[in-house]
C-alpha positions as CSV (number, residue, x, y, z in Angstrom):
1,X,-93.4,-118.0,-91.6
2,X,-96.7,-118.6,-89.7
3,X,-99.2,-116.0,-88.7
4,X,-98.0,-116.0,-85.0
5,X,-94.4,-115.2,-86.1
6,X,-95.6,-112.4,-88.4
7,X,-97.7,-110.9,-85.6
8,X,-94.8,-111.1,-83.2
9,X,-92.4,-109.4,-85.6
10,X,-95.0,-106.7,-86.3
11,X,-95.4,-106.1,-82.5
12,X,-91.6,-105.7,-82.1
13,X,-91.4,-103.3,-85.1
14,X,-94.3,-101.2,-83.7
15,X,-92.7,-101.0,-80.3
16,X,-89.3,-100.0,-81.8
17,X,-91.0,-97.3,-83.8
18,X,-92.8,-96.0,-80.8
19,X,-89.6,-95.8,-78.9
20,X,-88.0,-93.8,-81.7
21,X,-90.9,-91.4,-81.7
22,X,-90.8,-91.0,-78.0
23,X,-87.1,-90.4,-77.9
24,X,-87.4,-87.8,-80.6
25,X,-90.1,-86.0,-78.7
26,X,-88.4,-85.8,-75.3
27,X,-89.7,-83.0,-73.2
28,X,-87.5,-79.9,-73.2
29,X,-85.9,-78.6,-70.0
30,X,-88.1,-76.2,-68.1
31,X,-86.1,-73.1,-69.1
32,X,-85.9,-73.8,-72.8
33,X,-86.3,-70.6,-74.8
34,X,-85.2,-68.3,-72.0
35,X,-82.1,-66.3,-72.6
36,X,-79.8,-65.4,-69.7
37,X,-77.1,-62.9,-70.3
38,X,-74.0,-61.6,-68.4
39,X,-71.7,-58.6,-68.9
40,X,-68.4,-58.8,-66.9
41,X,-66.6,-56.1,-65.1
42,X,-63.0,-55.5,-66.2
43,X,-61.2,-58.7,-66.4
44,X,-62.2,-62.2,-67.5
45,X,-65.0,-64.6,-66.6
46,X,-62.2,-66.7,-65.0
47,X,-61.0,-64.1,-62.5
48,X,-61.6,-66.4,-59.5
49,X,-63.7,-63.6,-58.0
50,X,-66.9,-61.7,-58.9
51,X,-67.0,-62.4,-62.6
52,X,-66.4,-66.1,-62.2
53,X,-68.9,-66.5,-59.4
54,X,-71.6,-64.9,-61.6
55,X,-70.6,-67.1,-64.6
56,X,-70.8,-70.2,-62.4
57,X,-74.4,-69.2,-61.6
58,X,-75.2,-68.7,-65.2
59,X,-73.7,-72.0,-66.2
60,X,-75.5,-73.9,-63.4
61,X,-78.8,-72.4,-64.6
62,X,-78.0,-73.3,-68.2
63,X,-77.1,-76.9,-67.3
64,X,-80.1,-77.5,-65.1
65,X,-82.9,-75.5,-66.8
66,X,-81.8,-75.6,-70.4
67,X,-81.7,-71.8,-70.8
68,X,-79.6,-70.1,-73.5
69,X,-76.5,-68.3,-72.3
70,X,-75.0,-65.2,-73.8
71,X,-72.1,-63.3,-72.3
72,X,-69.7,-60.4,-73.0
73,X,-66.4,-59.7,-71.3
74,X,-65.4,-56.1,-70.6
75,X,-61.7,-55.4,-71.0
76,X,-62.1,-51.7,-70.0
77,X,-64.8,-49.3,-68.8
78,X,-65.3,-48.3,-72.4
79,X,-66.8,-51.8,-73.1
80,X,-69.6,-51.5,-70.5
81,X,-72.2,-49.7,-72.5
82,X,-71.5,-51.5,-75.9
83,X,-71.6,-54.9,-74.1
84,X,-74.9,-54.1,-72.5
85,X,-76.3,-52.8,-75.8
86,X,-75.2,-56.1,-77.4
87,X,-77.2,-58.1,-74.8
88,X,-80.3,-55.9,-75.6
89,X,-79.8,-56.6,-79.3
90,X,-79.6,-60.3,-78.4
91,X,-83.1,-60.2,-76.9
92,X,-82.0,-61.4,-73.5
93,X,-84.7,-62.1,-70.9
94,X,-82.4,-61.0,-68.1
95,X,-79.1,-59.1,-68.4
96,X,-76.8,-59.3,-65.4
97,X,-74.1,-56.7,-65.0
98,X,-71.3,-57.7,-62.7
99,X,-69.8,-55.2,-60.1
100,X,-70.3,-51.7,-58.9
101,X,-68.1,-50.4,-61.8
102,X,-71.0,-51.0,-64.2
103,X,-73.7,-49.3,-62.1
104,X,-73.9,-46.1,-64.2
105,X,-73.9,-48.0,-67.4
106,X,-76.5,-50.5,-66.3
107,X,-78.8,-47.8,-64.9
108,X,-78.5,-46.0,-68.2
109,X,-79.3,-49.2,-70.2
110,X,-82.3,-50.0,-68.0
111,X,-83.8,-46.6,-68.3
112,X,-83.3,-46.7,-72.1
113,X,-84.8,-50.2,-72.4
114,X,-87.8,-50.4,-70.0
115,X,-89.1,-53.6,-71.5
116,X,-85.8,-55.5,-70.7
117,X,-84.9,-56.9,-67.3
118,X,-81.5,-56.0,-65.7
119,X,-79.6,-57.1,-62.6
120,X,-76.8,-55.2,-61.0
121,X,-74.4,-57.2,-58.8
122,X,-73.2,-55.0,-56.0
123,X,-74.8,-52.0,-57.5
124,X,-78.0,-50.0,-57.1
125,X,-80.9,-48.7,-59.0
126,X,-81.5,-45.0,-59.6
127,X,-85.2,-45.7,-59.8
128,X,-85.7,-48.0,-62.8
129,X,-88.2,-50.7,-61.9
130,X,-86.7,-53.1,-64.4
131,X,-83.3,-53.1,-62.6
132,X,-82.8,-55.5,-59.6
133,X,-79.9,-54.8,-57.3
134,X,-78.1,-57.7,-55.7
135,X,-76.5,-56.7,-52.4
136,X,-75.2,-58.5,-49.3
137,X,-75.1,-57.7,-45.6
138,X,-71.4,-58.5,-45.6
139,X,-70.9,-57.0,-42.2
140,X,-72.6,-60.2,-40.9
141,X,-70.2,-62.7,-42.2
142,X,-67.2,-60.4,-41.8
143,X,-68.0,-60.1,-38.1
144,X,-67.7,-63.9,-37.9
145,X,-64.3,-63.7,-39.7
146,X,-63.1,-60.9,-37.4
147,X,-63.9,-62.9,-34.4
148,X,-62.2,-66.0,-35.9
149,X,-59.2,-63.9,-36.8
150,X,-58.8,-62.5,-33.3
151,X,-59.3,-65.9,-31.7
152,X,-56.7,-67.6,-34.0
153,X,-54.1,-64.9,-33.9
154,X,-51.1,-65.4,-31.6
155,X,-50.0,-61.8,-31.7
156,X,-53.6,-60.5,-31.3
157,X,-52.9,-58.1,-34.1
158,X,-55.0,-58.5,-37.2
159,X,-55.0,-56.5,-40.4
160,X,-57.5,-55.5,-43.1
161,X,-57.1,-53.3,-46.2
162,X,-59.4,-52.6,-49.2
163,X,-59.3,-52.0,-52.9
164,X,-61.1,-48.6,-52.7
165,X,-62.9,-46.8,-50.0
166,X,-66.5,-47.5,-51.1
167,X,-69.4,-49.0,-49.1
168,X,-69.1,-52.4,-50.8
169,X,-65.6,-52.7,-49.4
170,X,-65.9,-50.9,-46.1
171,X,-68.8,-53.0,-45.0
172,X,-66.5,-56.0,-44.9
173,X,-63.9,-53.9,-43.0
174,X,-66.5,-52.7,-40.5
175,X,-67.8,-56.2,-39.7
176,X,-64.2,-57.5,-39.4
177,X,-63.2,-54.8,-37.0
178,X,-66.2,-55.2,-34.7
179,X,-66.0,-59.0,-34.8
180,X,-62.3,-58.8,-33.6
181,X,-63.3,-56.3,-31.0
182,X,-66.1,-58.6,-29.8
183,X,-63.5,-61.2,-29.0
184,X,-61.5,-58.6,-27.1
185,X,-64.6,-57.6,-25.1
186,X,-65.6,-61.2,-24.4
187,X,-62.2,-62.5,-23.4
188,X,-60.5,-59.4,-22.0
189,X,-57.6,-60.0,-24.3
190,X,-56.6,-56.8,-26.1
191,X,-56.9,-57.0,-29.9
192,X,-55.4,-54.5,-32.3
193,X,-57.0,-54.1,-35.7
194,X,-54.6,-52.3,-38.2
195,X,-55.8,-50.9,-41.5
196,X,-59.2,-49.6,-40.6
197,X,-61.0,-47.5,-38.0
198,X,-64.8,-47.4,-38.6
199,X,-65.2,-44.4,-36.2
200,X,-62.8,-42.1,-38.1
201,X,-63.4,-44.0,-41.4
202,X,-59.7,-44.0,-42.1
203,X,-57.5,-46.9,-43.2
204,X,-55.4,-48.6,-45.9
205,X,-56.6,-48.8,-49.5
206,X,-54.9,-50.0,-52.6
207,X,-56.6,-47.5,-54.9
208,X,-58.2,-50.1,-57.3
209,X,-58.9,-53.7,-57.8
210,X,-56.1,-54.8,-60.2
211,X,-55.3,-58.4,-59.2
212,X,-52.2,-58.8,-57.0
213,X,-51.5,-55.0,-57.1
214,X,-48.0,-54.2,-55.9
215,X,-49.5,-51.5,-53.8
216,X,-51.5,-54.1,-51.9
217,X,-48.3,-56.1,-51.2
218,X,-46.7,-53.0,-49.8
219,X,-49.7,-52.4,-47.5
220,X,-49.6,-56.1,-46.4
221,X,-45.9,-55.9,-45.6
222,X,-46.5,-52.8,-43.5
223,X,-49.3,-54.5,-41.5
224,X,-47.1,-57.6,-41.0
225,X,-44.4,-55.3,-39.7
226,X,-46.9,-54.0,-37.2
227,X,-47.4,-57.6,-35.9
228,X,-50.5,-58.6,-37.9
229,X,-50.6,-62.4,-38.3
230,X,-54.1,-62.7,-39.9
231,X,-54.8,-60.4,-42.8
232,X,-58.0,-59.7,-44.8
233,X,-57.6,-57.9,-48.2
234,X,-61.0,-56.7,-49.5
235,X,-60.0,-56.2,-53.1
236,X,-60.7,-59.3,-55.2
237,X,-57.7,-61.4,-56.0
238,X,-54.9,-60.0,-53.9
239,X,-53.8,-63.3,-52.5
240,X,-50.7,-63.9,-54.6
241,X,-49.3,-60.6,-53.5
242,X,-50.3,-61.1,-49.9
243,X,-48.8,-64.6,-49.8
244,X,-45.5,-63.2,-51.2
245,X,-45.5,-60.6,-48.4
246,X,-46.0,-63.3,-45.8
247,X,-43.3,-65.5,-47.3
248,X,-40.8,-62.6,-47.6
249,X,-41.4,-61.5,-44.0
250,X,-40.8,-65.1,-42.8
251,X,-43.8,-65.1,-40.5
252,X,-46.5,-67.6,-39.7
253,X,-49.5,-65.6,-40.9
254,X,-52.8,-66.5,-42.4
255,X,-55.1,-64.9,-45.0
256,X,-58.8,-64.5,-45.2
257,X,-60.5,-64.8,-48.6
258,X,-63.3,-62.7,-50.0
259,X,-66.2,-63.4,-52.2
260,X,-65.5,-67.1,-52.9
261,X,-64.3,-70.1,-50.9
262,X,-60.6,-69.6,-51.7
263,X,-59.6,-72.9,-50.2
264,X,-61.7,-74.7,-52.8
265,X,-61.2,-72.3,-55.7
266,X,-57.4,-71.9,-55.1
267,X,-56.1,-75.0,-53.3
268,X,-52.6,-73.7,-53.6
269,X,-53.5,-71.3,-50.8
270,X,-55.2,-73.8,-48.5
271,X,-52.3,-73.8,-46.0
272,X,-52.5,-70.0,-45.7
273,X,-56.3,-69.5,-45.7
274,X,-57.9,-69.2,-42.3
275,X,-61.3,-68.9,-43.8
276,X,-63.1,-67.0,-46.6
277,X,-66.0,-64.5,-46.4
278,X,-68.3,-65.7,-49.1
279,X,-70.5,-63.5,-51.1
280,X,-72.5,-66.2,-52.7
281,X,-73.2,-64.6,-56.1
282,X,-73.5,-68.0,-57.8
283,X,-76.6,-68.8,-55.7
284,X,-78.1,-65.3,-56.3
285,X,-77.8,-65.5,-60.1
286,X,-79.1,-69.1,-60.1
287,X,-82.1,-68.1,-58.0
288,X,-82.9,-65.0,-60.2
289,X,-82.7,-67.0,-63.4
290,X,-84.8,-69.8,-61.9
291,X,-87.5,-67.3,-60.9
292,X,-87.9,-66.1,-64.4
293,X,-87.1,-69.2,-66.5
294,X,-88.8,-71.9,-64.5
295,X,-91.1,-70.4,-61.9
296,X,-92.3,-67.7,-64.3
297,X,-92.3,-65.2,-61.6
298,X,-92.8,-61.6,-62.7
299,X,-89.5,-59.6,-62.6
300,X,-89.3,-56.7,-60.2
301,X,-86.7,-54.2,-59.2
302,X,-86.9,-55.3,-55.6
303,X,-83.4,-55.9,-54.3
304,X,-82.0,-59.4,-53.5
305,X,-80.2,-59.2,-50.2
306,X,-77.9,-62.0,-49.2
307,X,-77.7,-62.6,-45.5
308,X,-76.6,-65.3,-43.0
309,X,-80.3,-66.2,-42.7
310,X,-80.9,-67.0,-46.4
311,X,-77.4,-68.5,-47.0
312,X,-76.5,-65.6,-49.3
313,X,-73.3,-65.0,-47.3
314,X,-71.3,-66.9,-44.7
315,X,-67.7,-67.9,-43.9
316,X,-66.0,-71.0,-45.2
317,X,-65.1,-74.0,-43.1
318,X,-61.4,-74.9,-42.9
319,X,-59.2,-77.1,-40.8
320,X,-57.9,-74.1,-39.0
321,X,-61.3,-73.5,-37.3
322,X,-61.3,-76.0,-34.4
323,X,-64.5,-77.5,-32.9
324,X,-64.6,-75.0,-30.0
325,X,-64.2,-72.0,-32.3
326,X,-66.8,-73.4,-34.7
327,X,-69.3,-73.8,-31.9
328,X,-68.7,-70.2,-30.8
329,X,-69.1,-68.9,-34.4
330,X,-72.3,-70.9,-34.7
331,X,-73.6,-69.2,-31.5
332,X,-72.6,-65.8,-32.8
333,X,-74.2,-66.5,-36.2
334,X,-77.5,-67.4,-34.5
335,X,-77.3,-64.1,-32.5
336,X,-76.8,-62.1,-35.7
337,X,-79.7,-63.8,-37.3
338,X,-82.1,-63.3,-34.4
339,X,-81.0,-59.7,-33.9
340,X,-79.4,-60.1,-30.5
341,X,-76.0,-59.3,-31.9
342,X,-75.3,-56.2,-34.0
343,X,-72.4,-56.8,-36.4
344,X,-71.9,-53.0,-36.8
345,X,-71.2,-52.2,-33.2
């Protein structure tokens, strides 16, 4: 072998070695070493509602930023405090508690662990500066859904009912009511909203959030009997029970989803789902983790508020919303964003 050949082989070997070194020293993702943690409300991380939406955000952050993910499922309220404690023991950089049911437990944990960062989804802080509430102006998107429901309805009777009479639920119901009444005012066509009166604050409530609660089916059947042909259950996954009530009544009625885009998440309901009122928790969780893991922004207890303006909430597009209605809804949305339309009046 001549010197030229030897030099060529040596160059090839050196290049190969360099590639091996470079491949072994690939730069880590920007969130490496950051630990994101979640504690679910009662139910599983695959509940097709709050818990799953939050987990989707955690998984998205893990995949994109390379953060470590720890989680704990709560099977009952007795699991809340121990699960939060386990996340503290796991040295989490941020601990996200899902749902208003955990609000007492997460406030207690935040106050007891002031050097840890906590987030409460649909909850509030009693004053701990290391606890960030994530809330939404659901009256905004619910107003759009109420207008759409009144427009689509052939009976001009629409129904709404809730899991429990708490502000996180009644804000949906308020916006829905006033949106339907906005259609009435604009067109002169009377619209009846059954299940909620925001003036007297009386209405129909299941009494909890157990998925497909038989009590919810009974309420839905009663509203259908009153003529409702578009129904909004604000109680997590009540759509199996509601769809049964519609089928058993033999009517051509539609449902409105809550929290997630139910047409996408549950395609078996796509023929019944007029639209969904999205509470985009996935995006909120992703944004909060990105701020800490990638942007290195100092954590604060300042609330994250999802609105139509920041895309934190909106209604889902479906084939049932025709072009004319979509254009009208876009006009209303712009009015809510610029303040010329009040979704609570």
